[in-house]
C-alpha positions, 0 to 999 in steps of 0.5 A, spaced: 496 537 500 501 533 496 497 526 495 492 522 498 492 515 502 486 511 504 484 504 507 479 501 502 473 499 507 474 495 513 478 489 514 475 482 511 474 476 515 481 474 515 483 481 517 486 483 511 485 491 509 486 494 502 490 501 501 490 506 495 494 512 494 496 517 489 501 523 489 500 530 485 505 530 480 509 536 482 511 532 489 513 525 486 520 522 487 521 526 494 519 520 499 512 523 501 508 517 499 513 512 501 513 515 508 506 515 508 505 508 507 510 506 512 506 510 517 499 507 515 503 500 516 505 502 523 498 504 525 494 498 521 499 493 525 497 496 532 489 494 530 487 488 533 483 486 527 488 487 522 492 481 520 495 484 513 494 489 508 493 488 500 495 493 495 494 493 487 498 497 482 498 497 474 504 493 471 507 499 468 507 504 474 514 502 477 514 508 482 507 506 485 510 499 486 517 501 488 513 504 494 510 498 496 517 494 495 520 499 500 515 498 505 516 490 505 510 488 501 511 482 497 508 481 490 503 476 490 500 475 483 498 479 476 491 479 473 491 483 466 495 490 467 495 489 475 500 487 480 497 485 487 501 486 493 501 484 500 504 485 507 502 480 513 503 482 520 506 477 525 
């Protein structure tokens, strides 16, 4: 195992679902999680109830939010030390 990725619960009433992910240190910087996030986006797009994906990252975790940027997430806000990201389908 190189890391993990998951949906945090089911889509809400607006069809938004949250993802979370993490990588083991020795596998970071190799593109594995960028590809995994891209694949989970493709899967989510094919689900009729899912309209968008939300993710949160720490402000100082450049590697984590770079993965989201590479997968076309948009920075939508900040609270304390966290940044919020979203990708909308259609």
